N, C-alpha and C positions, 0 to 999 in steps of 0.2 A: 721082383725088386729091381729097380733101375740101377744103372751104374752110379748115378748121382746119389741115390738113396743108400747104396752100398758104401760109397765113399763117406757119406755123412755118418753112417753107423760105425765105420772103422775109426773115424776121428773121435766120435763120442766114446767108444771103448778105449781108445788110446789115452784120451784125457782122464778117464776114470782110473785106468791102470797107473798112469803117471802120478796122479794124486795119491793113490794108495801107497805107491812106492815111496813118495816123499814123506808121507806120514810115518811109515815104518822107519825111514832113515832118521827122522826127528826123534822118535821114541828110542832109537838106537843110541842117540846122544846120551840120554839119561841112563839107559841100560849100561853103557860103558862106565859112567861115573859111579852108578850104584854098585856095579861089580867090584870096582876098586874099593869103595867104602866097605862093602861086605867082607873083602879080604882083610882089611884093617881091623874089622870088628868080629872076626871069626871066633874069637874067644868068648863072645857073649852068647847067651842063649838066643835061639831064633826069634822069639817074641820081642826081646829087648832090642835086638839088631834091627828088626822091622820098625820098631818105634823110633829109633834114632834115625834111620834112613828116611823114614816118612817125615820126621820133623825137619831134617835137612832139606828135603824136597820142598816142603812148605816155605821155608826161609828163602830158598832159591827163587821159587815162583813169585813171592812177594817182592823180593829185592829187584828182580828183573821185570816185574810188571806183567807176568804172563798168567793166564788162568789155569793152565794145565801144563804139567812138566813135559808132555808130549809136544808142546808148542815151542820148546827150546830151539832157537835158531842156531845156524852154524856159527854166527858171529858172537853168540852168547855162551858157547860151550866152555871156552877157557875161563871166563869169569865164573860160571857155575861151578867148575871144578875147583877154582881157587876158594870160592865161598865154602864149598863142602869140606875141603881139607883144612881151611883155617878154623872151622868149627871143631873138627876133630882135634886139631892142635890145641885149641883153647880148652877142650874137655880134658886133655891130658890123659894119663892112664886111667882106663875105666875098669874097675873091678866089679864083679857081680856082688850084689848085696849080701849074699850068703857068705862069701869069702870075707867081706869086711866084718860081718857080725861074729864070725868064728875067730877073728883075729889073724887071719892069714895075710 
């Protein structure tokens, strides 16, 4: 392998690694928001909690015009967080259906 080929290979690997790191960082944006949501919803059973966070994710994606939550850009994080917590605020206290049915 010549020096030029080696340099080209290094650049290619570097570009691939940087792209992977950027993708992980973008996913990290949603993960931080989701973690906050899950803390606020920890009283819910896991399936209901998943459904609510998934629904909020869908609303964020449609509002911001992105096809996947992993494509959340740095400049969209604050808006996504505001959307998520406004939805929780609008929901108000969320009881489990069993608790409501039993009159608790």
